[in-house]
PyMOL CGO cylinders between C-alpha atoms (Angstrom):
from pymol import cmd
from pymol.cgo import CYLINDER

trace = [
    CYLINDER, 0.24, 0.38, 0.05, 2.91, 2.35, 0.67, 0.3, 1, 1, 1, 1, 1, 1,
    CYLINDER, 2.91, 2.35, 0.67, 5.26, 3.23, -1.64, 0.3, 1, 1, 1, 1, 1, 1,
    CYLINDER, 5.26, 3.23, -1.64, 9.26, 2.43, -0.74, 0.3, 1, 1, 1, 1, 1, 1,
    CYLINDER, 9.26, 2.43, -0.74, 9.82, 6.69, -0.17, 0.3, 1, 1, 1, 1, 1, 1,
    CYLINDER, 9.82, 6.69, -0.17, 6.58, 7.24, 1.59, 0.3, 1, 1, 1, 1, 1, 1,
    CYLINDER, 6.58, 7.24, 1.59, 7.14, 4.24, 3.70, 0.3, 1, 1, 1, 1, 1, 1,
    CYLINDER, 7.14, 4.24, 3.70, 10.98, 5.76, 4.64, 0.3, 1, 1, 1, 1, 1, 1,
    CYLINDER, 10.98, 5.76, 4.64, 9.36, 8.80, 5.52, 0.3, 1, 1, 1, 1, 1, 1,
    CYLINDER, 9.36, 8.80, 5.52, 7.00, 7.62, 8.10, 0.3, 1, 1, 1, 1, 1, 1,
    CYLINDER, 7.00, 7.62, 8.10, 10.01, 5.29, 9.68, 0.3, 1, 1, 1, 1, 1, 1,
    CYLINDER, 10.01, 5.29, 9.68, 12.23, 8.41, 9.88, 0.3, 1, 1, 1, 1, 1, 1,
    CYLINDER, 12.23, 8.41, 9.88, 9.08, 10.84, 11.43, 0.3, 1, 1, 1, 1, 1, 1,
    CYLINDER, 9.08, 10.84, 11.43, 8.69, 7.75, 13.81, 0.3, 1, 1, 1, 1, 1, 1,
    CYLINDER, 8.69, 7.75, 13.81, 12.17, 7.65, 15.03, 0.3, 1, 1, 1, 1, 1, 1,
    CYLINDER, 12.17, 7.65, 15.03, 12.44, 11.25, 15.38, 0.3, 1, 1, 1, 1, 1, 1,
    CYLINDER, 12.44, 11.25, 15.38, 12.56, 12.51, 19.03, 0.3, 1, 1, 1, 1, 1, 1,
    CYLINDER, 12.56, 12.51, 19.03, 11.16, 15.52, 20.02, 0.3, 1, 1, 1, 1, 1, 1,
    CYLINDER, 11.16, 15.52, 20.02, 13.80, 18.16, 21.24, 0.3, 1, 1, 1, 1, 1, 1,
    CYLINDER, 13.80, 18.16, 21.24, 11.83, 20.56, 23.08, 0.3, 1, 1, 1, 1, 1, 1,
    CYLINDER, 11.83, 20.56, 23.08, 15.73, 22.08, 24.34, 0.3, 1, 1, 1, 1, 1, 1,
    CYLINDER, 15.73, 22.08, 24.34, 17.33, 22.69, 20.81, 0.3, 1, 1, 1, 1, 1, 1,
    CYLINDER, 17.33, 22.69, 20.81, 15.92, 26.13, 19.76, 0.3, 1, 1, 1, 1, 1, 1,
    CYLINDER, 15.92, 26.13, 19.76, 15.40, 28.27, 17.10, 0.3, 1, 1, 1, 1, 1, 1,
    CYLINDER, 15.40, 28.27, 17.10, 19.35, 28.29, 16.31, 0.3, 1, 1, 1, 1, 1, 1,
    CYLINDER, 19.35, 28.29, 16.31, 18.96, 29.57, 12.50, 0.3, 1, 1, 1, 1, 1, 1,
    CYLINDER, 18.96, 29.57, 12.50, 16.83, 32.74, 13.90, 0.3, 1, 1, 1, 1, 1, 1,
    CYLINDER, 16.83, 32.74, 13.90, 18.79, 33.70, 16.35, 0.3, 1, 1, 1, 1, 1, 1,
    CYLINDER, 18.79, 33.70, 16.35, 21.62, 33.45, 13.76, 0.3, 1, 1, 1, 1, 1, 1,
    CYLINDER, 21.62, 33.45, 13.76, 19.49, 35.40, 11.33, 0.3, 1, 1, 1, 1, 1, 1,
    CYLINDER, 19.49, 35.40, 11.33, 18.99, 38.33, 14.03, 0.3, 1, 1, 1, 1, 1, 1,
    CYLINDER, 18.99, 38.33, 14.03, 22.07, 38.16, 15.12, 0.3, 1, 1, 1, 1, 1, 1,
    CYLINDER, 22.07, 38.16, 15.12, 23.88, 39.19, 11.52, 0.3, 1, 1, 1, 1, 1, 1,
    CYLINDER, 23.88, 39.19, 11.52, 20.97, 41.50, 10.49, 0.3, 1, 1, 1, 1, 1, 1,
    CYLINDER, 20.97, 41.50, 10.49, 21.64, 43.16, 13.56, 0.3, 1, 1, 1, 1, 1, 1,
    CYLINDER, 21.64, 43.16, 13.56, 25.29, 43.33, 12.90, 0.3, 1, 1, 1, 1, 1, 1,
    CYLINDER, 25.29, 43.33, 12.90, 24.50, 44.67, 9.49, 0.3, 1, 1, 1, 1, 1, 1,
    CYLINDER, 24.50, 44.67, 9.49, 22.29, 47.62, 10.82, 0.3, 1, 1, 1, 1, 1, 1,
    CYLINDER, 22.29, 47.62, 10.82, 24.87, 48.53, 13.39, 0.3, 1, 1, 1, 1, 1, 1,
    CYLINDER, 24.87, 48.53, 13.39, 27.97, 48.31, 10.36, 0.3, 1, 1, 1, 1, 1, 1,
    CYLINDER, 27.97, 48.31, 10.36, 25.60, 50.49, 8.39, 0.3, 1, 1, 1, 1, 1, 1,
    CYLINDER, 25.60, 50.49, 8.39, 24.54, 53.35, 10.59, 0.3, 1, 1, 1, 1, 1, 1,
    CYLINDER, 24.54, 53.35, 10.59, 28.42, 53.32, 11.65, 0.3, 1, 1, 1, 1, 1, 1,
    CYLINDER, 28.42, 53.32, 11.65, 29.42, 53.87, 8.16, 0.3, 1, 1, 1, 1, 1, 1,
    CYLINDER, 29.42, 53.87, 8.16, 26.55, 56.61, 7.40, 0.3, 1, 1, 1, 1, 1, 1,
    CYLINDER, 26.55, 56.61, 7.40, 26.86, 58.38, 10.52, 0.3, 1, 1, 1, 1, 1, 1,
    CYLINDER, 26.86, 58.38, 10.52, 30.53, 58.05, 11.44, 0.3, 1, 1, 1, 1, 1, 1,
    CYLINDER, 30.53, 58.05, 11.44, 31.34, 61.78, 11.72, 0.3, 1, 1, 1, 1, 1, 1,
    CYLINDER, 31.34, 61.78, 11.72, 28.10, 62.88, 13.05, 0.3, 1, 1, 1, 1, 1, 1,
    CYLINDER, 28.10, 62.88, 13.05, 28.83, 59.85, 16.47, 0.3, 1, 1, 1, 1, 1, 1,
    CYLINDER, 28.83, 59.85, 16.47, 32.35, 60.92, 16.60, 0.3, 1, 1, 1, 1, 1, 1,
    CYLINDER, 32.35, 60.92, 16.60, 31.37, 64.50, 17.24, 0.3, 1, 1, 1, 1, 1, 1,
    CYLINDER, 31.37, 64.50, 17.24, 28.44, 63.85, 19.77, 0.3, 1, 1, 1, 1, 1, 1,
    CYLINDER, 28.44, 63.85, 19.77, 31.19, 61.65, 21.38, 0.3, 1, 1, 1, 1, 1, 1,
    CYLINDER, 31.19, 61.65, 21.38, 33.36, 64.21, 21.54, 0.3, 1, 1, 1, 1, 1, 1,
    CYLINDER, 33.36, 64.21, 21.54, 31.02, 66.74, 22.86, 0.3, 1, 1, 1, 1, 1, 1,
    CYLINDER, 31.02, 66.74, 22.86, 29.72, 64.60, 25.35, 0.3, 1, 1, 1, 1, 1, 1,
    CYLINDER, 29.72, 64.60, 25.35, 33.72, 63.94, 26.52, 0.3, 1, 1, 1, 1, 1, 1,
    CYLINDER, 33.72, 63.94, 26.52, 34.35, 67.47, 26.28, 0.3, 1, 1, 1, 1, 1, 1,
    CYLINDER, 34.35, 67.47, 26.28, 31.22, 68.25, 28.69, 0.3, 1, 1, 1, 1, 1, 1,
    CYLINDER, 31.22, 68.25, 28.69, 32.15, 65.79, 31.08, 0.3, 1, 1, 1, 1, 1, 1,
    CYLINDER, 32.15, 65.79, 31.08, 35.73, 66.34, 31.12, 0.3, 1, 1, 1, 1, 1, 1,
    CYLINDER, 35.73, 66.34, 31.12, 35.59, 70.34, 30.91, 0.3, 1, 1, 1, 1, 1, 1,
    CYLINDER, 35.59, 70.34, 30.91, 37.43, 72.43, 28.81, 0.3, 1, 1, 1, 1, 1, 1,
]
cmd.load_cgo(trace, "trace")
């Protein structure tokens, strides 16, 4: 009644144990890569402005 491929698929599915502790690794990798890309893009685009803001903030804290 079952084709060999369907029988193999059913056997493989029955052997797989649910693993609730595994997590969503590809999702976390995607989030990490996208965050790194966003930070890099913002850094490239706003490098001069970020340096100016940082220098201004340090100047206010340390004094002239």
